[in-house]
C-alpha positions in Angstrom: 77.5 100.0 110.7 74.5 100.9 112.8 71.5 102.5 111.1 72.0 105.9 112.7 75.6 106.3 111.5 74.8 104.8 108.1 72.0 107.4 107.6 74.3 110.3 108.7 77.1 109.1 106.4 74.8 108.7 103.4 73.5 112.3 103.8 77.0 113.6 104.3 78.1 111.9 101.1 75.2 113.4 99.2 75.9 116.9 100.6 79.5 116.5 99.6 78.4 115.9 96.0 76.5 119.1 95.7 79.6 121.3 95.9 81.7 119.4 93.3 81.2 118.6 89.7 83.7 117.3 87.1 84.8 118.9 83.8 87.6 118.3 81.3 90.8 120.0 80.1 93.6 119.1 77.7 97.4 119.6 78.0 100.3 119.3 75.6 103.2 117.0 76.6 106.5 116.5 74.8 107.4 113.1 73.3 111.1 112.9 74.0 111.6 110.1 71.5 110.1 112.1 68.6 110.8 115.7 69.7 107.2 116.8 69.0 104.0 117.6 70.8 101.1 115.2 71.2 97.8 115.7 73.1 97.0 113.9 76.3 93.8 114.0 78.3 93.9 115.4 81.9 91.7 113.9 84.6 88.2 115.3 84.0 87.3 115.4 87.7 90.2 117.0 89.4 87.9 119.1 91.6 86.8 116.0 93.5 87.7 112.4 94.4 84.5 110.3 94.9 82.5 112.3 97.4 85.4 114.5 98.5 86.1 118.0 97.3 89.6 119.0 96.3 91.4 122.4 96.0 90.6 122.6 92.2 87.6 123.9 90.3 86.2 123.4 86.8 87.8 125.1 83.8 86.1 128.2 82.3 83.1 127.5 80.0 82.8 123.8 80.8 79.4 122.1 81.3 78.8 118.7 82.8 76.1 116.1 83.5 76.7 113.5 86.1 74.9 110.5 87.6 76.0 109.3 91.0 74.8 105.9 92.3 71.8 106.0 89.9 69.6 108.3 92.1 71.7 111.5 92.3 71.7 113.7 89.3 73.9 116.8 88.9 74.4 119.6 86.4 77.5 121.9 86.6 78.8 125.0 84.8 81.9 127.1 85.2 81.6 130.8 84.1 85.3 131.4 85.0 88.4 129.4 85.6 88.2 129.6 89.4 84.4 129.5 90.0 81.7 127.0 89.2 78.0 126.4 89.9 75.9 123.3 90.3 72.4 122.0 90.7 71.7 118.6 92.3 68.6 116.5 92.5 68.0 113.2 94.4 65.5 111.1 92.4 62.8 109.6 94.8 63.7 106.1 95.8 60.2 104.6 96.0 57.8 106.6 93.9 57.5 110.0 92.3 55.5 111.3 95.3 58.2 110.5 97.8 60.1 113.2 99.6 63.4 114.0 97.9 66.3 116.5 98.2 67.5 119.2 95.8 70.1 121.9 96.1 72.1 124.8 94.5 75.8 125.1 95.2 79.0 127.0 94.2 82.7 126.6 94.6 85.4 129.2 94.5 89.2 128.7 94.2 90.9 131.2 96.4 94.5 130.3 95.5 95.5 128.8 92.1 97.9 125.9 91.7 101.6 126.8 91.8 104.4 124.1 91.9 103.4 121.4 94.3 100.6 123.4 95.7 97.5 122.3 93.8 95.0 124.9 95.0 92.7 126.0 97.9 89.0 126.3 97.5 85.8 127.0 99.5 82.3 125.8 98.6 78.8 126.3 99.8 75.5 124.5 99.1 71.9 125.3 100.1 69.4 122.4 99.9 65.8 121.6 100.6 63.7 118.5 101.3 60.6 118.6 99.1 58.1 116.7 97.0 58.4 117.5 93.3 60.1 120.8 94.0 57.4 122.0 96.3 59.1 123.1 99.5 57.6 121.6 102.6 54.7 123.7 104.0 55.3 126.0 106.9 59.1 125.9 106.4 60.6 127.9 103.6 64.1 128.0 105.1 66.9 125.8 103.8 67.0 122.4 105.4 70.7 122.0 104.9 73.5 124.5 104.4 77.0 123.0 103.7 80.3 124.8 103.9 83.5 123.2 102.7 87.2 124.2 102.7 89.6 122.1 100.5 93.3 122.1 99.9 95.4 119.9 97.6 99.2 119.3 97.1 101.4 117.1 94.9 102.0 116.7 91.2 100.2 115.2 88.2 101.1 111.7 89.3 100.2 111.8 92.9 98.1 114.3 94.9 97.1 114.5 98.6 93.9 116.3 99.7 92.2 117.6 102.9 88.6 118.6 103.1 86.8 120.1 106.1 82.9 120.1 106.1 80.5 122.1 108.3 76.8 121.3 108.2 74.0 123.6 109.4 70.7 121.8 109.5 67.2 121.6 111.1 68.5 118.7 113.1 71.0 120.8 115.0 68.4 122.1 117.4 67.6 118.6 118.5 71.3 117.6 118.6 70.7 114.7 116.2 73.4 115.7 113.7 77.2 115.8 114.0 77.9 119.1 112.3 81.7 118.9 111.6 83.5 116.4 109.5 87.0 115.8 108.1 88.2 114.0 105.0 91.7 112.9 103.9 92.3 111.5 100.4 94.8 110.8 97.6 94.8 109.9 93.9 97.6 108.1 92.0 97.8 108.3 88.2 98.4 104.8 86.8 97.6 105.3 83.1 97.5 108.3 80.7 97.6 108.6 76.9 95.9 110.4 74.0 92.6 108.6 74.6 92.3 108.9 78.4 93.6 107.5 81.6 93.0 105.9 85.0 93.6 106.7 88.6 93.6 104.8 91.9 91.7 106.8 94.5 91.4 106.4 98.3 89.4 108.8 100.4 88.7 108.6 104.1 85.9 109.9 106.4 86.5 111.0 110.0 83.6 111.5 112.4 83.0 112.2 116.0 81.7 110.2 118.9 81.7 110.4 122.7 85.2 108.8 122.4 86.6 111.5 120.2 87.4 111.8 116.5 88.0 108.5 114.7 88.3 107.1 111.2 84.8 105.7 110.4 85.0 104.9 106.6 87.6 104.3 104.0 86.7 104.3 100.3 89.2 102.7 97.8 88.4 102.6 94.1 89.4 103.6 90.6 88.5 106.3 88.0 88.6 105.9 84.3 88.5 109.0 82.2 88.4 110.0 78.5 87.9 113.1 76.3 84.1 113.3 76.9 83.3 111.0 79.8 84.5 109.6 83.1 83.4 106.7 85.2 84.2 105.5 88.8 83.9 102.4 90.9 84.6 102.0 94.6 83.6 99.9 97.6 83.3 101.8 100.9 84.4 100.0 104.0 83.2 100.9 107.5 85.9 101.0 110.2 84.5 99.5 113.4 87.3 100.7 115.7 85.3 100.7 119.0 83.8 97.2 118.9 80.2 98.0 118.0 80.2 94.6 116.3 82.6 91.7 116.2 83.9 92.7 112.8 86.5 95.5 112.5 86.1 96.1 108.8 82.6 96.0 107.3 82.2 96.4 103.5 79.1 98.2 102.4 76.3 96.1 101.0 76.4 97.9 97.6 79.4 99.6 95.9 79.7 103.2 94.7 79.6 104.0 91.0 79.2 107.1 88.9 79.3 108.3 85.3 79.8 111.8 83.9 79.5 113.5 80.4 81.3 116.7 79.5 80.6 119.4 76.9 
């Protein structure tokens, strides 16, 4: 994966984080062998896969603290069942005086789940590059504005998701940024009980080049969730479909990991 595409994909993944944030809910299922109800834990992050937004939002009154890949911190809160807010902050990589990125975002579910339809939502995020929250001099306009539209379908065991992303940034004027992206993903429930559960997740990333739209990255992994926490592990793989190097499939040097706490 060349450095230019790697940089673009890294920032896209980060911007995708800013409009999603996990929470937790509980359901009641019937035990057919005992004829009584017992509690089971629902996936705490149904409003996202890894980086990808879904058609769902956080439940009303939920608050979450998340850490994505060590450096990205996020707070989320849902004042209603179909609307949530979030604040994200990218910890400086090198030292505290390094330029970083922070943002405020929101997500609104326009159509609630019904049957196999699992929801349609839109999201927006406004972000800035800065040093210790001091916006860069001579430029007080947002450096990045992100719009997302997400739809999900399926049932509790298997869901399919589509997410469209539109970026507006300071780089648009110099034509250094590809503004529109598409993601397809799915999650398969493989374990669920009164203590938690696990899902196998796959999400994909489509980008544009002078040869058209193509699949550039696939991210397979797993999510474990419980009553007050969730953790994920995945290993992104770059898809070299146009022969930029001799390898067609190039695993990233480091994996993706995250952990979240819920209140």
